[in-house]
VMD Tcl script that draws the C-alpha trace (Angstrom):
set ca {
  {-6.79 -10.80 8.26}
  {-3.78 -10.17 5.68}
  {-2.46 -7.07 5.49}
  {1.32 -7.81 3.59}
  {1.51 -10.18 0.92}
  {3.06 -13.24 1.51}
  {6.20 -14.41 0.04}
  {4.08 -16.28 -2.71}
  {1.97 -13.17 -3.54}
  {5.66 -11.00 -4.08}
  {7.43 -14.08 -5.55}
  {4.51 -14.07 -8.31}
  {4.67 -10.73 -9.00}
  {7.97 -10.00 -9.29}
  {8.48 -13.01 -11.65}
  {5.51 -11.45 -13.85}
  {8.12 -8.30 -13.99}
  {10.61 -9.82 -15.74}
  {8.16 -10.77 -18.85}
  {5.82 -8.05 -18.95}
  {7.03 -4.57 -18.85}
  {3.46 -2.33 -18.87}
  {2.24 0.55 -16.28}
  {0.40 -1.13 -13.54}
  {-2.29 0.72 -10.68}
  {-2.25 -0.88 -7.40}
  {-5.15 -0.26 -6.26}
  {-4.93 -0.04 -2.17}
  {-8.19 -0.74 0.57}
  {-7.41 0.12 3.68}
  {-9.56 -0.74 7.11}
  {-7.15 1.23 10.08}
  {-7.54 -0.10 13.62}
  {-8.61 1.76 16.56}
  {-5.77 2.00 18.17}
  {-1.80 0.73 16.59}
  {-1.16 -2.62 17.79}
  {2.80 -2.67 17.41}
  {4.22 -6.25 18.17}
  {7.81 -4.66 19.26}
  {8.47 -1.14 20.04}
  {8.19 1.73 17.04}
  {11.24 2.60 14.65}
  {13.30 5.70 17.02}
  {11.61 6.26 19.83}
  {8.13 7.61 18.22}
  {5.08 6.99 20.32}
  {3.54 3.69 20.23}
  {-0.07 4.98 21.51}
  {-1.39 6.53 18.46}
  {-4.41 5.83 16.39}
  {-4.27 3.17 13.49}
  {-4.37 5.76 11.24}
  {-1.47 7.80 12.59}
  {0.97 4.73 12.57}
  {0.02 4.07 8.74}
  {1.17 7.92 8.08}
  {4.28 6.93 9.58}
  {4.97 3.98 6.73}
  {3.29 6.60 4.35}
  {5.76 9.51 4.62}
  {8.50 6.57 4.32}
  {7.20 5.06 1.04}
  {6.09 8.45 -0.48}
  {9.79 9.29 -0.65}
  {10.77 5.84 -2.02}
  {7.73 6.48 -4.49}
  {9.36 9.20 -6.64}
  {12.23 7.35 -6.78}
  {11.18 3.99 -8.41}
  {8.83 6.37 -10.75}
  {5.63 5.74 -9.66}
  {2.91 8.40 -8.29}
  {-0.35 8.90 -6.48}
  {-3.14 9.24 -8.83}
  {-6.01 9.76 -6.26}
  {-6.77 8.97 -3.18}
  {-9.87 9.50 -1.08}
  {-11.92 8.50 2.24}
  {-14.41 5.47 1.31}
  {-17.59 6.36 2.96}
  {-19.70 3.11 2.65}
  {-19.99 -0.40 0.89}
  {-22.67 -0.68 -1.15}
  {-22.34 -4.80 -2.34}
  {-20.13 -6.49 0.26}
  {-19.84 -7.42 3.41}
  {-18.45 -7.18 7.04}
  {-15.33 -7.90 5.35}
  {-15.88 -5.52 2.71}
  {-15.65 -2.31 4.30}
  {-12.88 0.24 4.29}
  {-11.12 3.39 5.29}
  {-9.07 4.45 2.61}
  {-8.72 3.82 -1.31}
  {-5.64 4.95 -2.13}
  {-4.79 4.76 -6.24}
  {-1.33 4.26 -7.28}
  {0.71 4.40 -11.15}
  {3.78 2.68 -11.79}
  {5.74 2.31 -14.83}
  {5.71 -1.42 -14.57}
  {5.79 -4.26 -11.89}
  {9.29 -4.14 -11.18}
  {8.97 -0.21 -9.67}
  {6.13 -2.06 -7.38}
  {8.86 -4.75 -6.05}
  {11.69 -2.14 -5.96}
  {9.14 0.37 -3.68}
  {7.94 -3.22 -1.51}
  {11.82 -4.67 -1.46}
  {13.32 -1.09 -0.78}
  {15.57 -1.29 2.30}
  {13.93 2.08 3.65}
  {10.42 0.31 3.51}
  {11.47 -2.25 5.31}
  {11.62 -0.78 8.47}
  {8.14 1.51 8.10}
  {6.30 -1.82 7.40}
  {5.93 -2.28 11.39}
  {3.94 0.70 11.12}
  {2.09 -0.13 7.94}
  {1.35 -3.31 10.31}
  {0.71 -2.03 13.36}
  {-1.76 0.99 11.65}
  {-4.06 -1.26 9.74}
  {-6.18 -4.14 10.68}
  {-7.42 -5.02 7.04}
  {-5.58 -4.62 3.65}
  {-6.12 -4.94 -0.25}
  {-3.60 -4.45 -2.86}
  {-5.21 -4.53 -6.31}
  {-3.15 -5.15 -9.16}
  {-4.65 -3.55 -12.34}
  {-3.72 -2.20 -15.46}
  {-1.93 0.87 -16.33}
  {-1.73 3.02 -18.99}
  {1.43 4.16 -20.63}
  {0.67 7.70 -19.00}
  {0.07 8.29 -15.63}
  {-3.65 9.63 -15.76}
  {-6.82 9.91 -14.37}
  {-9.27 9.08 -17.03}
  {-12.97 7.38 -17.65}
  {-13.58 3.66 -18.79}
}
mol new
graphics top color blue
foreach p $ca { graphics top sphere $p radius 0.5 }
foreach p [lrange $ca 0 end-1] q [lrange $ca 1 end] { graphics top cylinder $p $q radius 0.2 }
display resetview
């Protein structure tokens, strides 16, 4: 199951970053592995035998540090309780809404030199993921439709 954007997907959003400077909210849907599955040893002597959620949290700590520097912020985070419409592939553990001032800020986070090594933790921790690009307001706020 895909958990990282393909080069084509990243290139597509990067190409729109140059023509669309409007804010976006990236809706992250995460399903964790029971146990992390590292393809190689984790960074800096981290223990490889951890839950998928713990491995993802390692990535999350780095991402949070970079997120503020690119101008983004988390709007909302929640555990996913149940899937009401959808099949087994549509079951997720967590939903995170992340606001970015524009697509370029998202690309800056995704390609930041500090993020790249941490992607191994993200990959090890996630069984499945989806990121949906949504329109954002000029200011990072939670509001009804």
